[in-house]
C-alpha positions in Angstrom: 2.9 15.9 0.0 1.7 16.5 3.6 -1.6 18.2 2.2 -2.3 14.9 0.1 -1.7 12.8 3.0 -3.8 14.7 5.3 -6.8 14.8 2.9 -6.2 11.1 2.3 -6.4 10.3 6.0 -9.6 12.5 6.8 -11.3 10.8 3.6 -10.4 7.4 4.8 -12.6 7.6 8.1 -16.1 7.8 6.0 -14.7 5.3 3.8 -14.3 2.9 6.1 -17.4 3.3 7.8 -19.6 3.2 4.7 -17.4 0.3 3.1 -17.8 -1.8 6.5 -21.8 -1.1 6.7 -22.1 -1.7 3.0 -21.2 -5.0 3.4 -24.8 -6.2 4.1 -24.2 -5.9 7.8 -27.0 -4.1 9.7 -25.7 -0.7 10.8 -26.7 0.8 14.3 -30.3 2.1 13.6 -30.8 -0.1 10.8 -34.6 0.6 9.5 -34.9 3.9 11.6 -34.3 7.5 10.5 -31.9 8.1 13.5 -29.4 5.4 11.7 -28.7 7.7 8.9 -28.0 10.6 11.5 -26.2 8.4 13.6 -23.7 7.2 11.4 -23.0 10.6 9.8 -22.6 12.1 13.4 -20.1 9.2 13.8 -18.0 10.2 10.7 -18.1 13.8 11.7 -16.8 13.0 15.3 -14.1 10.8 14.1 -12.9 13.1 11.1 -13.2 16.3 12.8 -10.2 15.8 15.2 -8.2 14.9 12.3 -8.9 17.8 10.5 -8.2 19.7 13.5 -5.2 18.2 14.1 -3.7 18.6 10.4 -4.9 22.4 10.7 -2.9 23.1 13.8 0.1 21.3 12.4 -0.2 23.5 9.1 -0.5 20.4 6.9 -3.7 22.0 5.3 -2.7 25.2 4.2 -2.6 26.3 0.6 0.9 26.4 -1.2 2.2 29.7 -0.9 2.7 30.9 -4.5 5.7 33.0 -5.3 5.9 35.4 -8.4 7.7 33.7 -10.9 10.8 34.7 -11.6 11.1 37.1 -15.0 13.8 36.3 -17.4 12.9 39.3 -19.6 13.9 42.7 -19.3 12.5 45.9 -20.7 15.0 47.8 -23.3 13.3 50.8 -24.8 10.1 49.6 -26.7 11.2 46.1 -26.8 11.5 42.9 -24.6 14.5 40.8 -24.5 16.1 37.9 -22.3 19.4 38.1 -20.8 20.9 35.9 -23.6 19.3 37.6 -26.5 19.1 41.5 -28.0 16.3 43.3 -28.9 16.1 41.8 -32.4 16.3 38.3 -31.2 20.0 37.4 -32.3 23.1 36.2 -29.8 24.2 39.4 -28.1 
């Protein structure tokens, strides 16, 4: 759950910035090429500390996969479960 929360917080920053300026408000640098670069830089500057914090707190690490517990056992040339014999009948 921490992983989902951290990614939601990181993606909220560009959503808020682009949503605010998407409401027909003039953004800084409107009408100039530097305006796009400026808004992209603001998004990166505000998102990078969030990413670094969540990475340091170990919230973005992928879940550790453990090998599944096997319920089948090898008996001779056949596989069986603990509850059933090699032929499939109850032991």
